[in-house]
N, C-alpha and C positions, 0 to 999 in steps of 0.2 A: 503494499499500500504506500503510495508516494504520498507524503506530506510536505508542502513547500517549506523552504528554510525561513527561519524568522528573522529576515533581514529585509530592508527596503529594496534590495537588489532584485527581489522577485517581481517587481513591477516590470511586467514584460510589455505592456501595452498602455501608453500614458492616456489614450483615449478611452480605455474600458472603464465600464461602470463595475465596481468591485463589491462583492458581498462576502462578508466573513462567514465561515461555517465552523460550528462545533460538533464534534462527534467523538465517541470513544472508541479509539483505534487500537489501544494497547491495554493490556491487563494492568490493575484490576477491572478496568471497563467491561462491559458486556460488548466484546470485540465484533462479534456476529451480528449484532443490532447496529452498531456503528458502521459496519461495512454495508448493510442494506441501506441505512440511512444515507450514507454518502453516494451510494449508486444512484439512489432517487434523485438527490441533489444534483450530481454531475450530469445524469441523462436530462433532466430539465433545462439546465444550463445549455447543454448541445442543442436542445431543440428550440431554446429562445434564439439562440444565435444562428441557427439555420433559418429562423424567420426574421432576420435583419435586425437581431439584437434589441437594444434599448434605442429606439429612434436612431437606428444606423450605428449606434457604439456597441462593441462587443461586452457581453456580460462574462465576468471572470470571477470564479470561485477562490477564496483564500481560506485553505483549510487548516484548522488546529486541532490536535488531538487533546482531548479533556482527561483521558485515562480514569473517568469516574472521579476525579479529584476536584472539588469545588474551588480551591485556591488556585488551582492550575487554570481553572476555567475563568476565574475572575481576572487572572494576569493575561490571560488570552484575550479578553475583551477590551483591556487596556491596550494591548498591542495593536489589535485590529482596528480600534478607534484612531490609534496613531496613524496607521496605514491608509486612512482615508476612506475606509468602506462605508458605503451608503447605507447599510443595514447588516444586521446579524441574523443568521439562520441556525436552525438544527438543535441539537442536544436531545439525548435519549433519557439519561437518568434525572429524576426529579429534583433530587438535592442539589445536584450540579447545575441544571437549568435554573434553579432558584438563585444561586449565587451568581450566574451569568445575568439573569435578569436584572437582579438588583444592582450590579456594576453598570449594565448597560444603560438603566434608567438614570442612574447617577451622572452618567456621562453624555446623556441626551441622544443616546444611539438607539434607533427603533430595532427591536428585536421581534422576529416571529419565530415562536419555539415550535419545533415540529411534533415531538412526541411525548414530552414529559407531562404528567397527569396531576401533579400535586395541586391541590385546590390553592393553596397559599404560595402561588409562584412568587409573589412579592408581598412584602409586609404591608404596604400602604397601596391603595388604588393607584393605578399610572395609566397614562394615555401612551405610553411609548412602546408597551408591550402586548403582543396578541398571541394567541395559541390555536392551533389545529386541533390537538388531540383532545377528547372529552374531558372534563375534570373527574378526578378520581371519585368523587362522592357519587357522581351520575353512574360510572361503570360499575362500581363495587355495590352499590345499592341494587342495581340490576342483578348482579350475581348473588347477592344475599337472598333476593326474591326467588331466584331460581334454586338456590339450596333448600328453602323452604318448600317450594313446589315439588322438589323431589323427594320430600318426606324427611329431610336433616333438619333438626332442631337442636342437636347437641354437637356444636362444632367446635373443634380444636384449631388453634393456630399455632404453628411453629414459626416463631418470629425471632429475627435478629434486632438488636438494638438499631433504630433508624428513625428519622422523622417520618420518612415515607410509609415504613411498616406500622409505625405507631398509627398514623393517619388511618390507615386502611383498617386496623383493628377497630379503631372508634367508629368508623363508618358502619362496619359490620355489626358492631355491638347495638348501635343507635337504631339500626334498622330491624335486627333480629328480636331484640329484647322486648319492645311492645306486642311482638307478635308470638310470644311464647319461646322464643329462641334463646339459646345460651352459648357464649363464646368463653371457651377455656383457653386461657393464654399459656403456651409451653415456651419457656424461655431458651432459645438456642444457644445463649452464650453459657449456658450451665448444664445442658442435656446433651447426650449422645444420641445417635440415631436409635440405639437399642432401648435408651431410657424413654425415648419418644413412644415407642411402641407400648412399653409397660403403662406410660401415663394414659394413652388412648383407652386400653383396657381398664385402667382404674376408674377413668371418669365417663366410662360408657359412651364416648364419642363415636359418632356414626360418620363424620367426616373430619379429614385433616386437611387444611389449607397451607400451603407452602409460602411463608412470607419470609423467604431467605434467599441467598445470592445463588447465583448459577455459574458454574456447574456445581460448586460445593457450597454449602451442605445439601443442596436439593436433591442432588443424584443418589447421594448416600442414604437420604431419608426414604426416598422412593423405593430404593433396593431393600431396605430394613421392612419397610411396612409390607411390601409385596412378598416377602420370605417368610412372614410371620402368620401362621395358620389361624392364630386367634383373630386376625384382621382381615380376613379373606373378604368380608362384605364391606370393608371400609372405603369410602369414596376418598380419594385424594384430588384435591383441587389445586390450581395455580391461578389466581386471578391476575397476578402480575405478567402472564404470558410466557413463562419459560418454555413450554413445549412448542412455541411458535417456530422455533428455528431448527435446522438439520441436524445441529449438534446434539439436541435433546434425544432424538431418535437414534442417532449414532452412539450415545453413550448407554442408553437404557433399553433400545430394542423394544420388545413387545411390553416391558414393564413400564414403558413412557407412554402408552396408550391409554385411553379411558380417563384422561385427567383434564377435565375441563378449565379453560382459560378464557380471558377477554382478549378480542380480536377487533380491531377497528376497520372493519370492510362491509360492503353491502352485499345484499343477496346477489346482485348482478352489477358487474362493472359497467360504467359508460362506455360508449364506443372509444372515447379518449383512454378511459382506463384500461380496455382490451388491448389497444395499440401499445400503451406504456407496459402492460404486463409482459408482452411478447419481447419487447426490448430489453426491460429488466432481466427476464430470464436468461437472455442471450448474454447479458453484461455479467450477470452473477454466476452463471452456469448451474443455476438451481432456480426452483419456484421463489418468487419474490415474496417476502413477508409484507404485512401491512405497514411496517416502519418504512420500506422502501417507496410505497405510495405516499406516505406521510412526508418523505423528502422531496417527491416530486412536487406534490402540490404546494409546498413551501415556496419553491422557486417560481412555480406558476403565478402564485398570488404576488410575490415581491416583484416580478417582471411587469405585472399587470399595473400594479401601484407606480413603479418608476417610469413607466411609459406615460402615464396618465398625469402623474404629479411632479415629475422631474426627480432629482437625486437629492434634494435638499432634505436633510434629516427630519427637521421639524414638520416640513409638509407631509413626508411619508408617515410620521406619528399620527398626524391629523386625519389621515386618510382611511385608518381601519373602519370606521363606521360606514364608508362608501364603497367598500369592496363588495364586487359581485362577480365572482370568478367560477367558471365550470372547472371544477377539478376531477381527478380520476375517480373520486368516490361520491360526487354529487356537488351541488351548487354550495360554494363558501361565501358566507355573509358572517360578519363578526358583529356582536351585540354585547352589552352589558348584561351578565348574569348574576343573580343574587348569591352573595357570598363569594364570588370570584373577583380578584383583584385586577385582572388584565381582560383586555378585549378577547372574547372567546366565540369560536365557531360553535353556535349553539346546539348544532344537531349533527356531529358526526355519526356515521352508523356505528352501531356496536352489535356484535355477535358475542354468543357464548359457544365455544366449539371445543372438540377434542380430537385426537387421533384416532381414527378407527382401529379396534383391536384386530379386525380381519385384514386390515391393511394399514400399517402405521404411517405410511407416507401420504395417506388420504384423511383430509379433515371432514369431520362431520358437524354440521350446525344444529346444536341442541337448543338455541334460544336465540332470538333478536329482539332489540329494542332501540 
């Protein structure tokens, strides 16, 4: 993966309109997600330039690796702002995106966040930041309703310490408790996978949700639960989407199937989406994830804004409520959503899917909302 050097010498075309891009491209970041995100961003830049760029000026992507490190992301925002980028795009990890959004807001740099879902992407409401992914509260409430509908009311969460995982646990509890559900927290900073299995039996939990990093400890927990005959009927869930990527199936094989997760794709892609899917598959040499489509849509929106309102950062930030762009997954418009501090695409598609036990490379749609 080529990442441009961090020097002004990378300015290859003085006439180019430059967009800074953040993505996790090395560990401990979720590298596979970063690769798909970057593929979508790069493909869209190519398509924009094939269509005469930004009013005749080429669009150029300046990529920085966040490696899932909030401080590294904030420093990258400072550097990109100094390089004169017109806007900031990308990022997958919510906690990292929050650091980037906070710094971009302070610098007056418009930021279109591609994939991070944490509701509180900034501490205070801002006009400069917009987001394509649905807020965590919407997706995880849908997931909680799905669990109840499937007959699960005693739900354990194997969670690592994190603002993101803590927010997810709170959303689940707030939705489940008034409806007779119980959330049992298992602290993965203190428990081994074998101890998790014992705790599931002791608490009579019928479902276990993986609020942990990938590949570890998620893979080890799945293997332990699948190997424990006491837990043969226990549902394993992964609302954060760990089973979406090919590495999951490679590491777990059949054990990685029948684990429902959230995915942000519609029932059917638009004609644009179908064309982009074909191009992404060729670029990635595998089926594109929803994250790749989020990357493509990010550039599609920013290109439309830059063509319509120019490259002035303040004018870009003022344009979010006027966006109306046909993306790969539907019409993209931004609005103010209660409890969300940034401009939000209010209705991105959400699915709950799993890998088919009969064919783990195939996804089954279990619920949509």
